[in-house]
KOLVEX-279132 format. One record per residue (C-alpha): residue in three letters; x, y, z. Coordinates in steps of 0.25 Angstrom, whole numbers, plus 5000, padded with zeros to 4 digits. Example, Ala and Ser with C-alpha at 12.3 -4.5 7.8 and 13.67 -1.06 7.14 Angstrom:
2
Ala504949825031;Ser505549965029;
end
This chain:
308
Met490050005026;Ser489350055013;Tyr490450085003;Ser490350104988;Pro491750084981;Thr492250204973;Ile492450164958;Pro493950204955;Thr494250314945;Thr495150224938;Phe495450074937;Asp496750094929;Ile498150074935;Cys498650204939;Val500150224938;Phe500950334945;Glu502450354941;Asp503450444947;Ile502450494957;Ser502950634963;Leu503650604976;Gln503350744980;Glu501850714979;Ile501950584987;Ser502850634997;Ala501650715003;Tyr501050575006;Ile502250525015;Asp501950475028;Trp503250505036;Ser502950425049;Pro503350285043;Phe504650355038;Phe505050395052;Leu504650255057;Ser505550195047;Trp506750265054;Glu506150215067;Leu505650355071;Lys504250325077;Gly503250435076;Lys502250495066;Tyr502650605057;Pro502650725059;Ala502650715074;Ile503850625074;Leu504650755069;His504350815083;Asp504550685091;Glu505350695104;Ile506150575101;Tyr506150555086;Gly505850705081;Lys507250755078;Glu507750625071;Ala506350615064;Gln506450765059;Gln507850745053;Leu507450615046;Phe506250685041;Asp507050805036;Asp508050705029;Ala506850625023;Gln506250755017;His507550795011;Leu507750665004;Leu506250655000;Ser506450794993;Gln507650744986;Leu506950614981;Ile505750704976;Glu506650804969;Ser507550694963;Lys506350614958;Arg507250484959;Leu506350414968;Lys505050374960;Ala503650344965;Asn502750254956;Ala501350204959;Val500250114953;Cys498750094957;Arg497450034952;Ile496050024957;Phe495349894954;Pro493849844955;Val493849734966;Asn492949654975;Ser493249564986;Ile492949414985;Asn493049304995;Asp493149405007;Asp494649415006;Asp495049434991;Ile494849544981;Glu494549534966;Ile495149634957;Tyr494349654944;Thr494949684930;Asp493949804929;Asn492749864935;Ser491849774927;Arg492349674938;Lys492149554928;Ser493549504929;Val494449484941;Leu495849544939;Thr496449474952;Lys496149454966;Leu496749504979;His496849424991;Phe496849475006;Leu496949415020;Arg495949435031;Gln496249465046;Gln496049345055;Asn496349405069;Gln495249405080;Lys494449535081;Ala493249585089;Ser491949525083;Asn491549645075;Gln492949665069;Pro493149605055;Asn494449535050;Phe494849625038;Cys495349585024;Leu495649695014;Ala494549635005;Asp493549675015;Phe493649815009;Ile493249774995;Ala491849744991;Pro491549594990;Lys491149554976;Gln489849504980;Ser489449644985;Asn489449694970;Ile490149814975;Asn491249864965;Asp492449884973;Tyr493849934970;Met495249924976;Gly496649974972;Ala498049934971;Phe499350024971;Val500850014971;Val501750134973;Ser503250154975;Ala504150274978;Gly505450184978;His505850194964;His507350224964;Cys507450224979;Asp508450114979;Glu509350194970;Ile509250324978;Cys509550244991;Lys510750174985;Glu511350314981;Tyr511250354996;Glu511850225000;Leu513050244991;Ala513250374997;His513250315011;Asp511950385014;Asp511150275020;Tyr510250365027;Ser509750435014;Ser509550295008;Ile508650245019;Leu507950385019;Val507650365004;Lys507050225006;Ala506150275018;Ile505650395010;Ala505350304998;Asp504550215007;Arg503750345012;Leu503550394998;Ala503050254993;Glu501950255005;Ala501650405001;Ala501450364986;Ala500550254991;Glu499750364999;Trp499750464987;Leu499250354978;His498150304987;Asp497750454988;Lys497650464973;Val496850334972;Arg495850374983;Lys495650514976;Glu495850494961;Leu496050344956;Trp494950284965;Gly494350414970;Tyr493650354982;Asp494250454992;Lys494550594987;Asn494750655001;Glu496050745002;Leu496950695014;Asp498150765019;Thr499450685021;Glu499150655036;Gln497750595032;Leu498350515021;Ile499450455031;Glu498350425041;Glu497550355030;Ser496350445032;Tyr495750395019;Gln494850295013;Gly495450165009;Ile496750085012;Arg497950035004;Pro498449905010;Ala499749845005;Pro499949695002;Gly500949645012;Tyr500449735023;Pro499449705035;Ala498049705028;Cys498649625016;Pro499949555020;Asp500149465008;His501249534999;Thr500949444987;Glu499649524984;Lys500649634979;Ser500849544967;Thr499349564963;Leu499449714967;Phe500649734958;Ser500049654946;Leu498749734947;Leu499449864946;Gln500549814936;Ala501349884947;Thr502749854943;Glu502549894929;His501850024933;Thr502750064945;Gly504049984944;Ile503749924958;Thr504049774959;Leu503749664969;Thr504849574974;Glu504649424976;Ser504249454991;Tyr503249564986;Ala504049684991;Met503949804982;Met505149864975;Pro505449974976;Ala505349964991;Ala504650094993;Ser503350044987;Val501950024992;Ser500749934986;Gly499349904990;Trp497849904988;Tyr496850014989;Phe495549984997;Ala494550104997;His493450055006;Pro493150155017;Ala493350035028;Ala494649985022;Lys495749995032;Tyr497049935035;Phe497149805044;Thr498149695047;Ile497849555043;Gly498549495055;Lys498749345056;Ile498049245047;Ser497649095047;Lys498148985038;Glu496748975034;Gln496749115028;Val498049095021;Ile497548965014;Ser496349045009;Tyr497249155005;Ala498149064998;Gln497049004990;Arg496449134986;Lys497849184981;Asn498149054974;Met499449044982;Ser499948934991;Val499748935006;Glu501248935008;Glu501449054999;Cys500349135006;Glu501049095020;Lys502349145015;Trp501749285011;Leu500849295023;Gly501849245034;Pro501649365043;Val500149355044;Leu500049205046;Ala499449165059;Tyr500049025059;
end
């Protein structure tokens, strides 16, 4: 399809400290919250469900009360960092990130995997690099990266409840912090689309945001479209994420605080989420070479998607 990438408003690293929990709470998708308590159903319909309704309403009331306390006390902190980069895809499955929009020097490369499952003859096997203009096209394209957390001081708050023998409130705080982290990611993506990148200025209500009725995606390393957690180290390095937000990566590439979200921004109108599925040893060998990593190390991190 014909598509002209929008030049971002800024290429600077954008840091957001102590984001208003009141503001981001408007972006909360409550359905996964109920699912985490094994109450199946979409919010708000679940509140009137014949089986789960009464329990769901009580849980929701408790969550709202605790959320209000967290907002008022200002103890739980939310931070974020993001940046948009000049990029082009190379070798089909990789993306070059350039130092600046002159595109004369390469800052780093991102590596992605491609689906290998059998599809109908007219259905392509997707790779995230497909949503970026190839270098040989001479089209200047862009993508973004972000890290957000709403979990700073969460552990301290939970420990206080546990010491008071209130495990229920401790678990509830963790669940709310997780929802706030996802809400912060939604809030930031909204800001990127409208202001920092400015490619989609449509005003959407909360339901439309939850349904992702907007242009672009934000896939996370370690998730179905890009299952390699090790790419998080490149993402964190690009954003100087730990320095700007206090969010760190463990040896297994888990983010701390736990209520954190990271990912890439793709703006192409055709960009969509997909699952890589199982991949062959041949692709793993190619991937390892491109990443300058041993095949054994790649296999360690890609275990769940190996077809052999």
